[in-house]
C-alpha positions as CSV (number, residue, x, y, z in Angstrom):
1,M,0.0,0.0,0.0
2,Q,3.1,2.3,0.0
3,P,2.5,3.4,-3.7
4,V,-1.1,4.3,-2.8
5,R,0.0,6.4,0.1
6,A,2.6,8.1,-2.1
7,L,0.0,8.8,-4.7
8,L,-2.4,10.2,-2.1
9,R,0.3,12.4,-0.6
10,S,1.3,13.7,-4.0
11,G,-2.3,14.4,-4.8
12,L,-2.9,16.2,-1.5
13,A,0.3,18.2,-2.0
14,L,-0.6,19.2,-5.5
15,A,-4.2,20.1,-4.6
16,T,-2.9,22.2,-1.7
17,A,-0.4,24.0,-3.9
18,G,-3.2,24.7,-6.4
19,V,-5.4,26.2,-3.7
20,L,-2.5,28.3,-2.4
21,V,-1.6,29.6,-5.9
22,L,-5.2,30.3,-6.6
23,G,-5.5,32.2,-3.3
24,A,-2.4,34.2,-4.2
25,S,-3.8,35.1,-7.6
26,I,-7.1,36.2,-6.2
27,A,-5.3,38.3,-3.5
28,A,-3.1,40.0,-6.1
29,Y,-6.1,40.7,-8.3
30,V,-8.1,42.3,-5.4
31,E,-5.1,44.4,-4.4
32,D,-5.0,46.0,-7.9
33,V,-6.5,49.5,-7.8
34,R,-8.2,49.1,-11.1
35,A,-9.9,45.8,-10.1
36,L,-12.0,47.4,-7.3
37,G,-14.6,48.9,-9.6
38,S,-15.9,45.7,-11.0
39,S,-14.8,42.1,-11.4
40,S,-16.5,41.9,-14.9
41,G,-14.0,44.2,-16.6
42,L,-16.7,46.4,-18.0
43,V,-16.5,49.4,-15.7
44,V,-14.7,52.4,-17.2
45,F,-13.2,55.1,-15.1
46,R,-10.9,58.1,-15.3
47,N,-7.2,57.5,-15.0
48,G,-6.4,60.2,-12.5
49,Y,-3.2,61.7,-13.9
50,V,-2.4,64.4,-16.4
51,S,0.3,63.5,-18.8
52,V,3.4,65.6,-19.5
53,E,1.9,66.9,-22.7
54,G,-0.9,68.5,-20.7
55,R,-3.6,66.1,-22.0
56,S,-6.6,65.5,-19.8
57,P,-6.9,62.2,-17.9
58,T,-7.8,59.2,-20.1
59,M,-10.5,56.7,-19.6
60,V,-9.4,53.2,-18.8
61,Q,-11.1,49.9,-18.3
62,S,-10.9,47.8,-15.1
63,V,-8.8,44.7,-15.3
64,P,-10.8,41.4,-15.7
65,F,-9.9,38.5,-13.5
66,D,-8.2,35.8,-15.6
67,L,-7.2,32.4,-14.4
68,S,-3.9,30.9,-15.6
69,F,-2.7,27.4,-14.6
70,E,-4.2,27.4,-11.1
71,P,-7.3,25.4,-11.8
72,T,-5.3,22.8,-13.8
73,V,-2.9,22.3,-10.8
74,L,-5.8,22.0,-8.4
75,L,-7.7,19.6,-10.7
76,C,-4.6,17.4,-11.2
77,G,-4.2,17.1,-7.5
78,L,-7.9,16.1,-7.0
79,V,-7.5,13.6,-9.8
80,L,-4.5,12.0,-8.0
81,V,-6.4,11.9,-4.7
82,V,-9.4,10.2,-6.4
83,A,-7.1,7.8,-8.2
84,A,-5.4,6.9,-4.9
85,I,-8.7,6.3,-3.2
86,A,-10.0,4.2,-6.1
87,L,-6.7,2.2,-6.2
88,A,-6.9,1.6,-2.4
89,A,-10.5,0.5,-2.7
90,G,-9.8,-1.8,-5.6
91,T,-6.9,-3.5,-3.9
92,W,-8.3,-3.7,-0.4
93,A,-9.3,-7.1,0.8
94,P,-10.2,-8.2,4.3
95,H,-7.6,-10.3,6.0
96,H,-8.9,-13.6,7.1
97,H,-6.8,-15.2,9.8
98,E,-7.3,-18.9,9.8
99,R,-6.5,-20.8,12.9
């Protein structure tokens, strides 16, 4: 059962890493000033600076939240955990001690 335990540990570690990276991505997105207006990316607001040429502030769009590899890492970890549980269930057999 050592390979099953190793598979389960790997799956849990990968799923945990996926959750941590996803949390870090969400935290970085929320900290962005332009993300506070809307998570849809449709809100337009004034960029509050005046350029060197003296032009008025420009209108900018808020940054949409885009996922990268985070869901893939999390999903791979979950697949490994399910595979470990299925493998353990498939190879498990009660031990009959005959006297």
